[in-house]
C-alpha positions, 0 to 999 in steps of 0.5 A, a space after each residue: 899226775 894220776 886220777 883215780 876214777 870212781 865208781 860214780 864216774 864209770 858204772 862197771 865195777 872194774 873201775 874200782 881197781 884201775 886208774 888213768 893217768 892224766 891225758 892217757 886213754 889206756 887204763 892201769 892196773 892198781 895192783 901191778 900197774 899193768 897198762 891195758 889199751 883194750 879198755 875195762 874189759 881187757 883189764 878185767 880179764 887181766 884181774 880175773 887171770 883168765 889168760 884171754 889175750 892179756 897177761 894175768 895180774 900177779 898181785 890181785 888179791 883172791 877175793 877181788 879176782 873172784 869178784 871180777 870173774 863173777 862180774 865177767 860171768 854176769 856180763 857174758 850170761 847177759 849178752 847171751 840172753 840178749 842175743 837169744 832174745 834178738 834171734 827170737 824176734 828176728 833181730 839177732 845175728 842169725 836173722 835174715 829179716 833183711 834178705 828175706 824181705 827181698 825174697 819174692 819181691 819185685 821193685 822192692 815190694 813183695 809180691 801179694 803185699 802193699 807197699 807198706 809191707 802188710 798183706 792185702 789178703 790172707 788165705 784160710 791157711 794163714 793162721 796154720 802155716 808159718 814162714 818161720 821154718 823156712 826163715 830158720 833154714 835160710 838163716 842156717 844156710 846163710 851162716 854156714 856159708 859165711 862160716 866157710 867163707 870166713 874160714 877160707 879167708 883165714 886159711 888163705 892168709 896163713 898159706 899166703 904168709 907161709 905161717 905154721 898151722 900151729 899158729 892157731 894154738 897160740 894163746 893170743 890167737 883166739 882173743 884176737 879173733 874174738 876181739 874182731 868179732 866183738 867189734 863187728 862191721 866196719 873194723 879196720 885192721 891195723 896198718 903196717 905203720 901202726 903195727 910198727 909204731 904205736 901198737 908196738 910201743 904199747 906192747 913194749 910198754 906192757 912187757 916193761 911193766 910186767 918186767 918191773 913187777 918181776 923185779 920187785 919179786 926178785 928183790 922181795 923173795 929172791 930168784 933163780 937164773 936159768 940158762 937153756 941152750 938149743 940149736 935153731 934151724 940155722 944150726 946156731 947155738 943159742 942160749 936163753 936166759 930166764 929168771 924164776 921167782 914166785 912171780 913166775 918165769 920171765 924171759 930175759 934174753 937170748 944170745 947167739 953163742 955159736 962161737 963160744 958154746 964149748 968155752 967154759 970162760 965165755 959161758 961164765 962171762 955170760 952168766 956173770 953179766 946176767 947176775 949183774 943185770 938181775 942183781 947179785 943180791 937177788 939171785 939164790 941160785 943158777 941152773 944150767 945143763 950138765 955139760 962140762 963147760 957149764 959145770 966149770 962156769 957154774 963152779 967159778 960163779 960160786 967161787 966169785 959170788 959167795 952167796 949164789 949157788 950153781 945147781 945142774 938141771 934135773 931134767 938134763 940129769 935124768 935125760 943123761 941117766 936115760 941115755 946110760 940106760 939106753 946103751 944097755 943091750 936090751 934097751 938099745 935093741 928094743 928102741 931100734 926096732 921100735 923106731 923101725 916100726 914107727 918110721 915105717 908107719 909114719 912114712 907111708 900115708 896109706 899105712 898111717 891111715 890104716 894104723 889110725 883106723 885100727 887104733 881109733 885115731 890114737 897116735 904113737 909118739 915119735 922119738 925126737 933127736 936129742 932127748 932120750 926120754 922121748 924114746 922111752 915115751 915112744 915105747 910107752 905109747 906103742 905098748 898102749 896100742 899093742 893089740 890094734 897093731 897086731 890086729 892090723 898086721 894080721 888083717 886082710 887090709 894089710 895083706 891087700 896092701 902093696 907095702 906088705 910085699 916090701 922087704 921093709 913091710 915084712 921086717 916090720 910085720 915080723 917085729 910086731 907079730 912074729 918076734 916073741 921077745 919084742 913086746 915083753 921087752 917093750 914092757 920091761 923097758 917101760 916099767 924099768 924107766 917110769 919109776 927110775 928106781 929099778 934095782 938092776 940099773 941103779 948104778 947107772 942112776 947113782 952115777 949121774 944122780 949122786 955127784 950132780 943132784 946131791 946139793 946142799 940147796 936141795 937138802 935145804 929145800 927138803 928140810 924147809 918144806 913143811 909138807 915134808 918136814 913134818 911127815 913121819 918118814 922125814 929123813 933126819 940124816 946127816 946129809 940133809 941137816 949138814 946141807 941146810 947148815 951149809 946153805 945158812 952159813 953161805 947165804 946169811 950174815 952172822 947175825 942173820 945166822 944166829 936169828 935163823 938158828 933160833 927160828 929153826 928150833 921153833 920150826 923143828 918143834 912146831 912151836 910159836 907161829 909154826 905151831 898155830 892151828 892155821 899153820 898146821 892146817 895149811 901144811 898140806 895145802 900150800 907149797 912154801 913158795 905159795 905161802 911166801 908169795 901170798 
């Protein structure tokens, strides 16, 4: 049984858009039923979609989201004014009234003052000399020392637990710290028992509610299953399965496929199981990488699941294009020389510091092991600091460095300064692959693009996007039109196919609902997915 709390019961505007089940302390969102254990403020962050320590509501109307955001802004502004006022009167967080009352005191009484704290006598300069500057200095010094101490404690914990430094970039890090600060003195952190019992259960319940909301979107709008293979630090071959829909992308599960990663039959089984879990009637397409085992599994899915499409990953396809291009001599030689320079710069602390001095702190993106795209991004970032690198290797700083006399140092300097082809080739490589349309390498691109990314589903998406369909340069070619019809024939029943054909005539002519003023005005403002989801 649920009881809706009215504004009369709670003054905060957020209570209009939540409810509590009987006997529950947690509050639930009226729109998506998300559970918030952080009170009404946390729920309002959920409704306002601020991403501050809580998942955003996917169903909140825009006007209510705006209303809640304005409410949060007013509360923050009010708290800020209150804090400033308290500081002015010596009661705020930077106040040192307690400590300053003890300065220069004996036995708890200030020197030159009565027990009541009032001065027994005032000198002639009393009205012209204030203790406020000294008070402010004490406050500032105290806060700085306290800040240093708190940060050291945090660092000590991170070092002791061997946590990676980028843990502070986690989206839940700052909300956690802010929550502790808001609670103030007396906060007791959760025990190990609490972390593994009610807190864990509450978070799981929250995730399950989000899962249920995503499932509703899958059923209503359809979804895409995405698989992503990767290798972890223990050399295990893992496959992540994610589901994408207008509600967002939801991580479904991860499996260890170390013994079966190259087996097309087992990959098919994994995909088939995920389709059953998500619901075949909800799945529009499956996206995998372009490895031969995945291609076999994808084609078998299309043979056994007659409404579902298999589509190769566009990002992986582009990476394979870049791999093919990188095999050409001018590219392979340039990339190899660039890697040599980057390895030298980042392999010696003194040289790295010198490089940052001349580049004003700008970094060079270092190439990754698996993605060929990063090699070209490395060339791009290196070209941006071409002049500073040349100045560095021609400077007295470099000449006075012991590394300038090493064989490796001399080779790197020769590449950067004396090789007449290096920088022109870097520029050529960057300009060639950024648009991926250089005429001399089209055969490399077409050999990957045509068989892998010319799918009927892509043609249908192109045709049914109003932003593209009503452009003058829209390509009404056989491949696009036939791709749309192929999708309609595969995915629709005969009755639905007939209805879609009639609607398609109205769509092509921009008549009916497609020709209304609001439809025409929003063609370039919203993507089709956004329109459907709203």
